[in-house]
SEBA-58378 format. One record per residue (C-alpha): x negated, y negated, z negated; residue in one letter. Coordinates in steps of 0.02 Angstrom, whole numbers, padded with zeros to 5 digits, always signed. Each point is the difference from the previous one (the first is absolute). Layout:
N
XYZA;...
//
This chain:
478
+00001+00002+00001M;-00054-00182+00022T;-00059-00095-00150S;+00157-00106+00003E;+00104+00164-00002A;-00091+00058-00158C;+00077-00134-00105V;+00130+00073-00112S;+00181-00032+00044R;+00106-00092-00124T;+00051+00122-00133K;+00182+00038-00001R;+00084-00024-00167R;+00162+00076-00060P;+00141-00120-00001R;+00182-00006-00052A;+00095+00122+00113V;+00125-00127+00065A;-00134-00118+00062S;-00091+00132+00096V;+00128+00114+00092L;+00175+00002+00072T;+00130+00077-00102A;-00011+00169+00089G;-00181+00034-00051A;+00018-00054-00184M;-00014+00179-00056V;-00167+00031+00069A;-00062-00164-00054A;+00058+00022-00173T;-00103+00156-00017M;-00148-00085+00076A;+00015-00143-00131V;+00021+00124-00142A;-00155+00094+00058T;-00106-00161-00004T;+00070-00062-00162T;-00029+00168-00091A;-00182+00008+00044Q;-00128-00105+00086A;+00043-00009+00188A;-00141+00060+00116P;-00093-00138+00100E;+00069-00029+00169H;-00162-00003+00107V;-00034-00066+00168D;-00035+00169+00083N;+00077+00147-00090P;-00115+00123+00092Y;-00159-00082-00067A;-00081+00090-00140G;+00127+00134+00003A;+00012+00187+00051T;+00152+00053+00113Q;+00135+00130-00030Y;-00016+00161+00087V;+00168+00085+00040N;-00014+00182-00046A;+00150+00040+00102N;-00084-00060+00162W;-00166+00076-00055S;+00090+00169-00013A;+00053-00007+00178N;-00173-00044+00055V;-00081+00141-00099N;+00129+00125+00065A;-00041-00053+00175A;-00186+00019-00037A;+00031+00176-00061E;+00088+00043+00167R;-00133-00082+00101A;-00156+00071-00080G;-00168-00035+00062G;-00073-00174+00035T;+00176-00075+00030L;+00056+00069-00163G;-00148-00078-00087A;+00034-00167+00077Q;+00180+00006-00056M;-00057+00035-00178R;-00113-00149+00010A;+00142-00119+00023V;+00127+00088-00116A;-00035-00111-00146D;+00020-00168+00105T;+00121-00123-00082P;+00153-00020+00111T;+00168-00100-00022G;+00151+00070-00091V;+00158-00030+00102W;+00169-00040-00081M;+00099+00026+00164D;+00169+00032-00069R;+00081-00012-00171T;-00028+00180-00035G;-00189-00016+00015A;+00005-00106-00168I;+00052+00153-00091Y;-00076+00139+00104G;+00070+00100+00145N;-00044+00137+00127V;-00153-00100+00059D;-00083-00018-00163G;+00010-00064-00179P;+00069-00166-00054G;-00075-00170-00046L;-00023+00041-00184R;-00094+00162+00039W;-00122-00110+00100H;-00012-00129-00132L;-00036+00130-00135D;-00128+00084+00113A;-00090-00169+00032A;-00016-00016-00191L;-00077+00171-00001E;-00122-00052+00138Q;-00046-00163-00084K;-00180+00004-00067V;-00028-00095-00165G;+00027-00190+00023N;-00022+00004+00184T;+00157-00065+00081P;+00094+00117+00128I;+00096-00054+00153V;+00156+00096+00064L;+00053-00054+00175T;+00192+00001+00001L;+00097-00014+00169V;+00173-00087-00029V;+00095+00057+00153Y;+00193+00014-00010N;+00078-00160+00066L;+00179+00006+00067P;-00012+00029+00185G;-00177+00049-00013R;-00111+00004+00158D;+00134-00081+00107C;-00098+00024+00161F;-00048+00185-00026A;+00097+00154-00030L;-00131+00114-00077A;-00006-00090-00162S;+00171-00066-00025N;+00052+00008-00183G;+00143+00050-00113E;+00076-00176-00020L;+00111-00086+00127A;-00019-00184+00036A;+00153-00049-00097T;+00032-00089-00167P;+00028+00172-00077E;-00170+00048+00063G;-00077-00154-00078M;+00079+00033-00162D;-00064+00182-00003H;-00176-00068+00046Y;-00006-00124-00142K;+00083+00097-00140N;-00036+00186+00042E;-00173-00022+00078Y;-00097-00160-00039I;+00062-00022-00183N;-00046+00181-00049P;-00173-00010+00072I;-00032-00171-00081A;+00065+00068-00166E;-00115+00151+00003M;-00155-00105+00050L;+00039-00120-00145A;-00007+00138-00133E;-00134-00040-00128P;-00092+00173+00028Q;-00037-00051+00179Y;-00068-00175-00023Q;-00175+00059+00032D;+00039+00061+00173I;-00023-00132+00130R;+00138+00033+00130V;-00028-00067+00177A;+00170-00002+00068A;+00013-00001+00191V;+00163-00090+00039I;+00107+00070+00135E;-00102+00048+00151P;+00066-00063+00168D;+00145-00100-00073S;-00046-00182+00022L;-00106+00028+00161P;+00154+00074+00084N;+00082-00171-00032L;-00132-00082+00109I;+00001+00109+00154T;+00158+00102+00004N;+00143-00119-00042M;+00079+00039+00173S;+00043+00167-00069D;+00176+00006-00077Q;-00062+00109-00146K;-00135-00121-00042C;+00118-00140+00006Q;+00114+00090-00126E;-00146+00046-00107S;-00088-00170-00002A;+00090-00085-00153P;-00022+00161-00106Y;-00187+00002+00044Y;-00030-00174-00059R;+00112+00022-00151E;-00075+00170-00048G;-00183-00046+00013V;+00033-00160-00103A;+00096+00101-00131Y;-00144+00130-00015A;-00124-00141-00019L;+00102-00079-00136D;+00029+00169-00091A;-00191+00035+00004F;-00070-00169-00043Y;+00031-00005-00187P;-00099+00169-00011I;-00181-00050-00023P;-00077+00163+00058N;+00099-00001+00165V;-00077-00075+00151Y;+00108-00031+00152T;-00066+00019+00182Y;+00125-00045+00140I;-00016+00099+00157D;-00062-00093+00144A;+00007+00117+00147A;-00164+00022+00103H;-00099-00089+00137A;+00088+00083+00140G;+00166-00058-00063W;-00017-00176-00057L;-00175-00060+00062G;+00067-00113+00134W;+00018-00184-00043D;+00184+00006+00032D;+00021+00145-00130N;-00135-00049-00126A;+00056-00179-00031G;+00184+00042-00025P;-00052+00149-00108A;-00102-00108-00123A;+00144-00119-00008Q;+00129+00136-00035L;-00117+00071-00141F;-00010-00171-00071A;+00193-00029+00008E;+00028+00169-00088V;-00132-00045-00136A;+00082-00170-00029R;+00168+00081-00019S;-00057+00090-00158T;+00002-00074-00178E;-00185-00004-00010A;-00036-00056+00175G;-00172+00040+00075F;-00054+00066-00170A;+00113+00150+00024S;-00112+00070+00139V;-00179+00065-00034D;-00036+00043+00178G;+00041+00079+00165F;-00040+00177+00070V;-00020+00036+00189T;-00002+00155+00102N;+00108+00097-00115T;+00024+00171+00072A;-00073-00061+00161N;-00154+00042+00102T;-00065-00166+00057T;-00194+00000-00024P;-00077-00098-00139L;-00128-00060+00123K;-00024+00017+00192E;-00195+00006-00005P;-00019-00023+00186Y;+00135-00125+00033L;-00051-00138-00118T;+00053-00157+00107D;+00174-00006+00066P;-00052-00146+00116N;-00146+00088+00080R;+00015-00010+00193Q;+00002+00158+00103I;+00016-00041+00188N;+00072-00171-00045G;+00129+00054-00125M;-00003+00003-00192P;-00006+00172-00080V;+00165-00040-00096R;+00089-00008+00165S;-00030+00183+00032A;+00160+00109+00013S;-00037+00083-00169F;-00009-00169-00092Y;+00125-00097+00094E;-00084-00166-00043W;+00001+00042-00188N;-00163-00071-00069P;+00001+00114-00154D;-00071+00165+00053F;-00025+00077-00174D;+00055-00025-00186E;-00160-00103-00036A;+00065-00132+00118A;+00176+00014-00048W;-00025-00020-00187T;-00116-00155+00035A;+00125-00075+00109N;+00147+00039-00119L;-00099-00064-00154H;-00032-00169+00091R;+00185-00021+00045R;+00064+00051-00173L;-00105-00134-00081V;+00057-00130+00124A;+00181+00057-00041A;-00025-00038-00189G;-00072+00161-00071F;-00150-00023-00112P;-00169+00036+00082S;-00037+00137-00125R;+00147+00108+00069I;-00073+00176+00030G;+00007+00117+00136M;+00007+00197+00009L;-00018+00105+00156V;+00059+00176+00020D;-00141+00096+00077T;+00066+00172-00031S;+00015+00044+00188R;-00086-00124+00098N;-00175+00073+00019G;+00009+00063+00181W;-00152+00105-00006G;-00035+00169+00087G;-00063+00033+00177A;+00109-00135+00078A;-00072-00146-00094R;-00106-00113+00105P;-00179-00024-00049T;-00020-00172+00087G;+00081-00128+00108P;+00049+00041+00175S;-00102-00067+00144T;+00148-00008+00120S;+00047-00162+00091S;+00181+00047-00001S;+00090-00081-00145L;+00116+00142-00049D;-00131+00133+00030T;-00121-00099-00107F;+00124-00010-00148V;+00057+00180+00015D;-00179+00063-00003Q;-00047-00112-00137S;+00142+00010-00128R;-00006+00128-00138I;+00191-00007-00009D;+00041+00140+00110R;+00196-00021+00000R;+00091-00016+00168V;+00069-00168-00066H;-00014-00096-00166R;+00178+00026-00027G;-00015+00188-00011A;+00028+00021-00186W;+00063+00179-00024C;-00127+00139-00039N;-00122-00061+00133P;-00118+00135+00073A;-00184-00036-00030G;+00015-00099-00156A;-00125+00032-00143G;-00021-00041-00186L;-00074-00177-00021G;-00107-00083-00121E;+00012+00073-00174R;+00083-00111-00128P;-00119-00145-00039T;+00013-00145-00117V;-00047-00175+00053S;-00081+00056+00164P;-00134-00105+00083A;+00001-00061+00178G;+00172-00071+00020F;-00024-00190-00008P;+00161-00096-00020G;+00107+00159-00043S;-00018-00007-00192N;+00018+00181-00010L;+00045+00073-00169D;-00029+00177+00054A;+00015+00133+00145L;+00125+00129-00059V;+00090+00152+00058W;+00180-00055-00017V;+00062+00141+00122K;-00047+00170-00065P;-00083+00080+00147P;+00087+00155+00062G;+00176-00061-00036E;+00099-00019+00164S;+00062-00166+00073D;+00154+00088+00076G;+00066+00159+00075S;-00040+00048+00181S;+00181+00058+00026S;+00163-00014-00092E;-00016+00076-00177I;+00159-00009-00111P;-00038-00078-00171N;+00083-00083-00141D;-00116-00144-00013E;+00077-00108+00141G;-00155+00025+00114K;+00051+00007+00182S;-00092+00069+00152F;-00099-00137+00083D;-00055+00031+00180R;-00163-00089-00046M;-00045+00157-00086C;+00035+00114+00146D;-00159+00041+00097P;+00107+00032+00158T;+00082-00173+00000F;-00052-00135+00125V;+00032-00153-00100S;+00050-00172+00071P;-00065-00076-00153K;-00176+00064+00048L;+00003-00060+00177D;+00075+00162+00060N;-00142+00110-00074K;+00022+00166-00098L;+00002-00038-00187T;-00157+00099-00038G;+00079+00067-00155A;-00049+00172-00065L;+00125+00142+00025P;+00086+00112-00127N;+00008-00140-00133A;+00120+00005-00149P;+00110-00146-00065V;-00094-00151-00067S;-00089+00022-00161G;-00005+00190+00006K;-00167+00097+00010W;-00064+00016+00184F;-00154+00110-00010E;-00041-00008+00186E;-00017-00189-00014Q;-00108+00009-00154F;-00121+00121+00091I;-00020-00134+00135E;-00024-00138-00127L;-00140+00090-00082V;-00084+00056+00165Q;+00015-00177+00065N;-00045-00090-00161A;-00120-00151+00016Y;-00107-00013-00102P;-00008+00197+00018P;+00039+00099-00146V;-00147+00078-00082T;+00041+00159-00096P;-00034-00018-00188G;+00008-00190-00002S;+00095-00102-00128D;+00144-00098+00071P;+00043-00093-00162T;-00047-00184+00004P;-00115-00062-00135D;+00065-00146-00103P;-00088-00155+00057T;
//
């Protein structure tokens, strides 16, 4: 982080409940205030990942170790080497709070985090809050359980957000730093997909729901909120990036605490956009008289990677009113793009598209190909305050998406989770959204969130940096 970013954020102090939250969130806030008055509140630091260990989800680790046992040999050893990597815990429906067929509930994870905590060293649990009414309005594979209706909003507040906030506010968990990723894909959809009827219907609930979650978590000093901010290939264009920063600022201002309710933003959640494109470092470089960013793959988007997008976004957020210390996270769980297909240097072609296609490490057919993309690999392991990202103010590189969990099913699979079949997950589908190209999705995928071992095998084989058997994936506190 920059020296400016290392200045501690103003500590949040418990306040009278009525002055902090809207009436609907008072229960959660009351417990938070009770917690802080019963015993000394933990310090709310600038970067929750700094100086802390990170929670390892034993449920995900068990899937990895079982896959390693089946694979055997070098591949199995590589899988075991990443089995103890910290990953995000997803609350993707109300039942996930209490435990369901996909795994144990939130309390189980909090108790496990306490068991993993070493002495006085803080521990961070990355928690994904993901259940808005009308969730993922422009996709089908990750639709949720709640309709975009007043009844859905009421359920979201009282049956979903409030129970989570109440649990996080319990005194026994105050030494766990919870980094809450707030509603992936929600606000970004309001920038690019408002021509879609479902997104129009969902829009007011997205704004209200995100603000409500921020208000509910703000009084809990050990909770840190990171709003999802899509990725470079979604919002990098000026026409998207500027309005996105303004929308984020509007939502923050609509909360009781304003900008103070937001600790940061997270990019590339569950996506595969590279952290850096090492051989495409200048979007304005001329190839045969045309800038690289005008190539078909980039479509005039100047942000080729998450390093560029986070720096671009941070600058715009500060201009929109956020404090300069606002932090950034990048999900690097699946953006490594290693293996035999990874370029080893820039192309020498004088044809613009050929130059870009031979130089880019992102091997997708299109930057909009989001579902189980073939060729993806594990990315940088979780790292705190990574160097080499000027202007981004990165708090950490994290694995928000647990590698090996599907993005969506390759064909229709009946389920009771509200998850529909999205043709973007069908490897045989020629998509108009991808300039009439095949999706590049892997075949035989289960519904989103389910273990997809064939994908995990590819992720390990295509990891970059490559996975070394016997290595320790756990980031050291720094």
